[in-house]
Every structure is written in structure tokens, then in C-alpha cells.
C-alpha positions in Angstrom: -111.8 40.6 119.1 -108.4 41.7 120.5 -106.7 38.2 119.6 -108.0 38.4 116.0 -106.5 42.2 115.8 -103.3 40.7 116.8 -103.5 37.7 114.5 -104.2 40.0 111.3 -101.3 42.1 112.1 -99.1 39.1 112.5 -100.2 37.7 109.1 -99.7 40.5 107.4 -96.5 41.9 108.8 -94.5 39.9 106.3 -96.1 42.4 103.6 -95.0 45.3 105.7 -91.7 44.0 105.3 -91.6 43.5 101.9 -93.0 46.9 101.2 -90.0 48.3 103.4 -87.5 46.5 101.8 -88.8 47.3 98.4 -88.6 51.3 99.5 -85.3 50.7 100.8 -84.3 49.0 97.3 -85.5 51.9 95.5 -83.8 54.5 97.6 -80.5 52.6 97.3 -80.8 52.2 93.5 -81.6 55.5 93.1 -78.5 56.9 95.3 -76.3 54.5 93.6 -77.4 55.2 90.1 -77.0 59.2 91.2 -73.5 58.3 92.4 -72.7 56.4 89.2 -73.8 59.1 86.9 -71.8 61.6 89.0 -68.7 59.4 88.9 -69.1 59.0 85.2 -69.3 62.9 84.9 -66.3 63.2 87.1 -64.2 60.6 84.9 -65.4 62.4 81.5 -64.2 65.9 83.1 -61.0 64.4 84.3 -60.2 62.7 80.8 -61.3 65.9 78.8 -58.6 67.6 81.1 -55.8 68.9 78.6 -52.9 68.2 80.6 -54.3 64.7 81.6 -54.2 64.1 77.5 -50.7 65.2 77.1 -49.6 63.1 79.7 -51.4 59.9 78.5 -50.2 60.9 74.9 -46.5 61.0 76.2 -46.9 57.9 77.9 -48.3 55.7 75.2 -45.9 57.3 72.5 -42.8 56.0 74.6 -44.3 52.5 75.0 -42.7 49.8 72.9 -44.2 46.6 71.7 -42.4 43.8 73.2 -41.2 42.4 69.8 -39.6 44.3 67.1 -38.3 43.3 63.8 -35.6 44.8 62.0 -34.8 44.4 58.0 -31.5 44.7 56.5 -30.0 44.3 53.0 -26.1 43.8 52.4 -24.1 46.1 50.4 -20.7 45.9 49.1 -18.3 46.1 51.8 -20.4 44.4 54.5 -19.2 41.4 56.3 -21.0 39.5 58.8 -19.4 40.8 61.8 -20.0 44.4 60.5 -23.9 43.4 60.4 -24.1 42.1 63.6 -22.0 44.9 65.4 -24.6 47.3 63.9 -27.3 45.4 66.0 -28.6 47.1 69.3 -27.9 44.2 71.5 -25.1 43.6 74.1 -21.8 42.2 72.8 -22.3 38.8 74.4 -25.5 38.4 72.2 -23.6 39.7 69.0 -21.0 36.8 69.6 -23.5 34.3 69.9 -25.3 35.4 66.5 -21.9 35.8 64.8 -20.7 32.2 65.7 -24.1 31.0 64.9 -24.1 32.4 61.3 -20.2 31.3 60.7 -21.1 27.8 61.6 -23.7 27.6 58.6 -21.8 26.0 55.7 -24.2 27.7 53.2 -23.5 30.8 54.5 -19.9 30.9 53.7 -19.9 33.6 51.3 -21.9 36.9 52.0 -23.6 38.4 48.5 -24.5 41.9 47.9 -28.1 42.2 48.3 -28.8 39.5 50.5 -31.8 39.9 53.2 -31.6 39.7 56.9 -34.5 39.8 59.1 -34.1 40.3 62.8 -36.7 39.5 65.4 -36.0 41.4 68.9 -37.8 40.4 72.4 -37.5 43.6 74.1 -38.5 42.0 77.3 -35.0 40.1 77.4 -33.3 42.5 75.2 -32.3 39.6 73.0 -32.7 38.4 69.4 -35.3 35.3 69.6 -35.2 34.5 66.0 -33.6 35.8 62.7 -33.4 35.0 58.8 -31.1 35.3 56.2 -31.8 34.8 52.6 -29.4 32.5 50.9 -30.8 33.3 47.3 -34.1 33.9 45.7 -35.5 30.6 46.7 -34.1 29.7 50.0 -33.7 31.3 53.3 -32.3 30.0 56.4 -34.3 30.5 59.9 -32.4 30.8 62.8 -34.6 30.1 66.4 -33.1 30.5 69.6 -33.2 27.5 72.0 -34.1 28.3 75.7 -32.0 25.6 77.3 -28.4 26.8 75.7 -27.3 30.1 74.3 -27.5 29.3 70.6 -29.8 28.8 68.0 -31.1 25.9 66.2 -31.2 26.4 62.3 -33.9 25.5 59.7 -33.5 25.7 56.0 -36.8 27.3 54.5 -37.6 26.8 50.6 -39.5 29.4 49.1 -42.8 28.6 47.2 -41.3 29.2 43.6 -41.7 27.2 40.5 -39.1 26.0 38.2 -39.5 25.9 34.6 -37.1 25.1 31.5 -36.5 27.9 29.3 -35.4 27.8 25.5 -34.0 30.7 23.4 -32.5 30.9 20.0 -31.2 33.9 17.8 -28.9 35.1 15.1 -26.1 37.3 16.5 -26.3 40.5 14.7 -23.7 42.7 16.5 -22.6 40.8 19.6 -23.4 37.9 21.7 -24.1 39.8 24.8 -26.5 42.4 23.4 -28.1 39.5 21.2 -28.9 37.4 24.2 -30.0 40.8 26.3 -32.4 41.4 23.4 -33.9 38.0 23.9 -34.6 39.0 27.4 -31.7 36.2 29.1 -30.6 37.3 32.2 -27.2 39.1 32.4 -25.8 36.2 35.0 -26.8 33.6 32.3 -25.0 35.5 29.5 -22.0 35.4 31.7 -22.1 31.9 32.2 -23.0 31.1 28.8 -19.5 32.9 27.9 -17.6 31.1 30.7 -18.4 27.8 29.2 -17.4 28.7 25.8 -14.3 30.9 26.9 -12.2 27.9 26.8 -12.5 27.2 23.1 -13.9 30.6 21.7 -12.5 34.2 21.3 -15.6 36.1 21.2 -13.6 39.0 20.0 -12.1 37.1 16.9 -14.1 33.9 16.4 -18.0 35.1 16.3 -19.1 36.6 13.0 -22.4 38.3 11.9 -25.0 35.8 11.1 -23.7 33.2 13.7 -25.9 31.9 16.2 -26.7 30.3 19.5 -29.3 28.1 21.2 -29.5 27.8 24.9 -31.9 26.0 27.6 -31.9 27.2 31.1 -33.6 27.2 34.3 -35.8 30.1 35.6 -37.7 30.1 38.6 -41.2 31.9 39.1 -43.3 33.3 42.1 -47.3 32.7 42.2 -47.6 35.9 39.8 -45.2 34.0 37.1 -42.7 36.6 37.7 -39.1 35.7 37.0 -37.3 35.8 40.7 -34.1 34.0 39.8 -32.4 32.0 37.3 -30.8 28.4 37.9 -28.1 26.5 35.5 -27.6 26.2 31.8 -28.6 22.9 30.8 -27.8 22.9 26.9 -26.1 25.3 24.8 -25.0 25.2 21.2 -23.0 28.0 19.4 -23.0 27.8 15.6 -19.9 29.3 14.2 -19.5 29.7 10.4 -21.9 26.6 10.2 -20.2 24.6 12.9 -22.0 23.4 16.0 -20.2 23.5 19.3 -23.1 21.5 21.6 -22.4 21.8 25.1 -24.6 19.3 27.5 -24.8 19.7 31.5 -24.0 16.0 33.1 -23.6 14.8 36.4 -20.8 12.1 36.1 -20.2 11.4 39.7 -22.4 12.1 42.8 -22.6 16.1 43.4 -19.8 16.3 40.5 -21.4 18.3 37.4 -19.7 19.4 34.3 -20.3 20.4 30.5 -19.4 18.4 27.7 -19.4 18.0 24.1 -21.4 15.6 21.8 -18.6 13.2 21.9 -18.3 13.1 25.9 -15.5 15.5 26.0 -15.2 17.8 28.9 -14.8 21.5 27.9 -13.1 22.3 30.8 -9.6 23.3 30.4 -6.8 25.1 32.9 -7.3 28.2 31.7 -10.1 30.2 29.7 -8.9 31.6 26.2 -10.4 35.2 26.7 -11.3 36.2 30.6 -13.6 39.0 29.5 -17.0 39.2 27.6 -18.2 42.0 25.2 -14.5 43.1 24.5 -12.2 43.6 21.2 -8.9 42.6 21.0 -7.0 46.0 20.7 -3.3 45.0 21.2 -1.8 41.8 20.6 1.4 40.0 22.3 4.7 41.1 20.7 6.7 44.3 20.0 4.7 47.5 19.7 5.1 51.5 20.2 4.2 52.4 23.7 1.1 54.7 23.1 2.4 56.6 26.2 6.0 56.3 26.6 6.4 56.6 22.9 9.1 54.0 22.2 9.0 50.5 20.8 9.2 47.9 23.7 7.9 44.2 24.1 4.2 43.9 24.9 4.1 41.0 27.0 0.4 40.6 27.2 -3.0 41.0 25.3 -5.2 43.9 25.6 -9.0 43.9 25.3 -10.7 47.2 25.0 -14.2 47.5 26.7 -16.1 50.3 28.2 -15.5 50.8 32.1 -17.2 48.6 34.5 -16.9 45.6 32.3 -16.5 42.3 34.5 -13.2 40.6 34.4 -13.3 36.9 35.4 -10.5 34.7 36.5 -9.4 32.5 34.0 -8.8 29.6 36.2 -9.0 28.4 39.7 -6.2 29.7 41.9 -5.1 31.6 44.7 -4.7 35.4 44.5 -0.9 36.5 44.9 -1.4 40.4 44.3 -4.6 42.7 44.3 -3.3 46.3 44.4 -1.3 49.0 42.7 1.0 47.8 40.2 2.7 51.2 38.9 2.0 51.5 35.0 -0.6 48.6 35.3 -2.7 50.6 37.9 -5.0 48.4 39.9 -4.2 44.8 39.1 -4.8 41.2 39.8 -2.1 38.5 39.9 -3.3 34.5 40.1 -1.1 31.4 40.7 -2.8 28.8 39.3 -0.7 25.7 39.5 2.9 24.9 39.7 3.1 26.0 35.8 0.9 28.9 35.2 0.1 32.3 36.5 -2.2 35.2 35.4 -2.2 38.9 35.4 -5.2 41.4 35.0 -4.1 45.1 34.8 -5.7 48.6 34.5 -9.0 47.8 36.6 -11.2 50.6 37.7 -12.0 48.5 40.8 -11.5 44.8 42.3 -14.3 42.2 42.6 -15.7 41.5 46.2 -13.4 39.6 48.4 -10.5 39.9 45.9 -7.3 40.3 47.9 -4.0 38.5 48.2 -4.3 35.3 49.7 -7.9 34.8 48.6 -8.9 31.3 46.7 -10.6 32.1 43.2 -12.7 29.7 41.0 -12.9 29.9 37.1 -15.1 32.5 35.7 -15.3 34.3 39.2 -15.6 38.2 38.8 -12.1 39.4 39.8 -12.4 42.9 38.9 -13.7 45.5 36.4 -12.2 47.0 33.3 -10.8 50.7 33.9 -7.7 52.9 32.9 -5.9 53.3 36.0 -2.1 53.2 35.4 -0.1 54.0 32.1 -3.4 53.4 29.9 -5.0 55.7 27.1 -8.5 54.3 27.6 -10.7 51.9 29.5 -9.0 48.3 28.7 -7.7 45.0 30.2 -4.1 44.1 29.8 -3.9 40.2 30.4 -1.1 38.5 30.9 -0.4 34.7 30.9 3.0 33.1 32.8 4.1 29.7 31.9 7.0 28.4 34.1 8.2 32.2 34.9 8.2 33.3 31.3 5.3 35.6 29.8 3.7 34.0 26.6 1.2 34.8 24.2 -2.4 33.7 25.6 -4.1 33.4 22.5 -1.7 30.8 21.0 -1.7 28.9 24.5 -3.1 25.2 23.9 -4.4 23.6 26.9 -5.3 20.0 27.5 -8.9 19.6 27.6 -10.5 17.7 31.1 -12.2 14.8 31.7 -13.1 12.3 28.9 -16.1 9.9 29.6 -15.5 6.3 28.8 -17.3 2.6 29.6 -20.3 2.9 31.5 -20.0 6.7 32.3 -20.0 7.4 28.4 -23.4 5.2 28.1 -24.9 7.0 30.9 -24.1 10.3 29.2 -25.7 9.3 25.9 -28.6 8.4 27.7 -28.6 11.7 29.3 -28.0 13.4 26.0 -30.7 11.9 24.3 -33.1 13.2 27.0 -32.0 16.7 26.8 -32.5 16.5 22.7 -35.8 15.2 23.3 -36.5 18.3 25.8 -35.3 20.7 23.2 -37.7 19.3 20.5 -40.5 19.9 22.7 -39.6 23.1 23.6 -39.0 24.2 20.0 -42.2 22.6 19.1 -44.2 24.8 21.8 -42.7 28.0 20.4 -43.6 26.8 16.9 
């Protein structure tokens, strides 16, 4: 009987141990739960402490993300060097950035309203990449190379669509105002005036009810909004029922010019008038000086125009002076070749980058109309100097440029027919 009792106790001892372990587990769990609740309460109480809140707020406010982006839009007077020098980076980094920019040929000229985007790495205190917008359609991405202290470049074309636009109208008051009323962008009007400036005096040759036609490129974004304009493809200026047609043509690789219907380039050494939207106010020759009061030789041609009207270089050349010229006020002098020089006086201000030694292209804006020096009102005083002698610019006859012959002429005729067909299609869509 005693053996039986001992055996029964041994058999059921496992149940006792299980019950004991379960009780210990319940007690431990209860203690842990109470401790956890107490810890949670203590944490909540600590977090609600006003001083701790202020400390956390101050710390998080001063924390910066690792990467930071800075935007900049160039303005008048900026240079690549001045833009880079304003960045919050060390001098060595500035030199690397500036060197990378200056090595890129498409960034040779800094334009106003050019967009810059710089991406900083706050951990290394360096710029890891940056973008420069070359125009409304393209930008260049500079990405840092880890192996060397330099950047690799990548040209990125934005997602814009090119379309061809046809416009025509009768000139009621001035070419400029008539074109603006059609919605043509000012830069296209200036280019139009530049092309015809070799053979047309816009102040005397255009009469009321003359007309013009033009085909040019526009670039639109995904919302069909015009973001930029391209080149003029075709132009026609009808003066007293006489058509002056111009066709864009690439006669050699990367050599583009404008030719009349007979394959003759309209380009000459100098433009007839270096300003648009002005009137001839004083011709070359003897006259009574409006300020000095006595008769003297007027060695140039005066064009009256509102202050700020752009003045163009009448030909390619080198600026020999950009500064004060006494009675001529702010003036620019350009040497075009061994034969011709031109002078532009009474400017309100100079064009961007116009200084002594600067190279200019025909049609480039070199300054703006003003009334500086001995002047009774805003106008441009324009002089042409031939072999050291001042001559009448309005009577100057210059030889035309290239004349297409042989296979070039045949190729031009094919290109001309294509443009004429394009013109007919665009006109039919309007009608």
C-alpha cells in the first residue's frame, strides 16, 4: 500500500510541476506587465515635460537633411565666376566647378535668365551635381566623378515639340507693331529686321499697306505653351508690290545662310540700318547744330527712337571703344575689317559684354538708344568710316555675299521647292 502511494505521487508529480511553472509564469507576466505599464507611464510623463519638449524641438530644428538644392537665375552683370564664388563651398571646390563650366563650349556665353541648380552633400560639404540651362529646350548636367576631382557632363534635351508657324499681315503703321499684333515674339521680329537690314531701310522703304509673310519655328511644352522660338525658315517682304523673298539654306555642313529666289545670299559686309522701329531724323551733310547753334558738317545719320530701343552691330568686327565720347555721350566703335569702321553714339547703356576688345557678330545687340552727350532727345547717331573717311551710310553700296552655282544651286532649288510646298500647306490649314 505504501509502495502504491509512493508510485502514485511519482506519477502525478509532473502535473504538480506543470501547475507550479504555470503559476510562476502568471506571476512573472503580471509583474512584467505592471513594470511595462509603469515604464510606459514614466516615458509619457517624461515626454510631456515642457523642458524636454523645447530641447527636442531645438535639436530637430537645427538638423539639416544630407542633401540640399540651391536655385539661381543669372541676371545682368553676372559672370560664371561671380555665381560660383557666391556658393557656400571651399575655395578649392569653387575652382573645380568653374573649370568644369569653362571647359563646356556650349556655355561660352552667359545669358540673362539662365537657370542654375546646385545639389550639395552636407556630409562631405561638396556639390555632387549641378545643372545649367543652355536654352529653353536644353540643359547640361554636371555629375561628380568619385575617382577624380572633376565632373562629367551630359546634355539633356527637354521634352518639347517643334512646330512650324506661318504668319502674314499688311503693315498698317510699323513692321514691329504689325508683327507684335500677330503674336510674333520680339526676337523673331529682330531677326527678321536683321535679315532685311542689308537691303531695306525700314524708316523710308516701307510704306503703308506693304505686307510680309514669315515661317518660323516654335517650341511648345506638353501643355501646348510656347516656351521658345527657333529659326526663320522663310520670309517675304512685299514693298510696293515687289516681293523680296528669303529662303533658309544649309549650303555646307553647319553653314546656314539666307538666299533670295535666285540663289544669291543677302548677307553684306554692313547692314543698311542698325536699328528697327526708328525714323530718319537727320541725314548726312551740313546742318545747323541743334545745341551748338552754328552750321557744321553732320558726319553721320540720326535715327530717332524711344529710349531703350536695341541697337545692333551692323557687321562682324571688334569693339575698339565702348565708353564716353564727349558730345557723342556713351558710344561704341567697331572695326569690321581693314576698310570699314562704324560708330554708334548717344546710347543710354551698353549691351551685355560690350567692351573694348570684344568680338561682335552682325545683328548682335551692342547698346540701347539714349540721349547722352550733346543731344536734344533720344536717338542713335550712326557713322560709317571707309578707309579713314566718314561717308554717307545711306548711299553705301556693298557687294552681296555668296552666289550659289552648279550642284549647290541645284540643291538649293530642291530646298526652295520644299519650302514653297510647306508654305502652301500651312496657308491651306489657316483657310
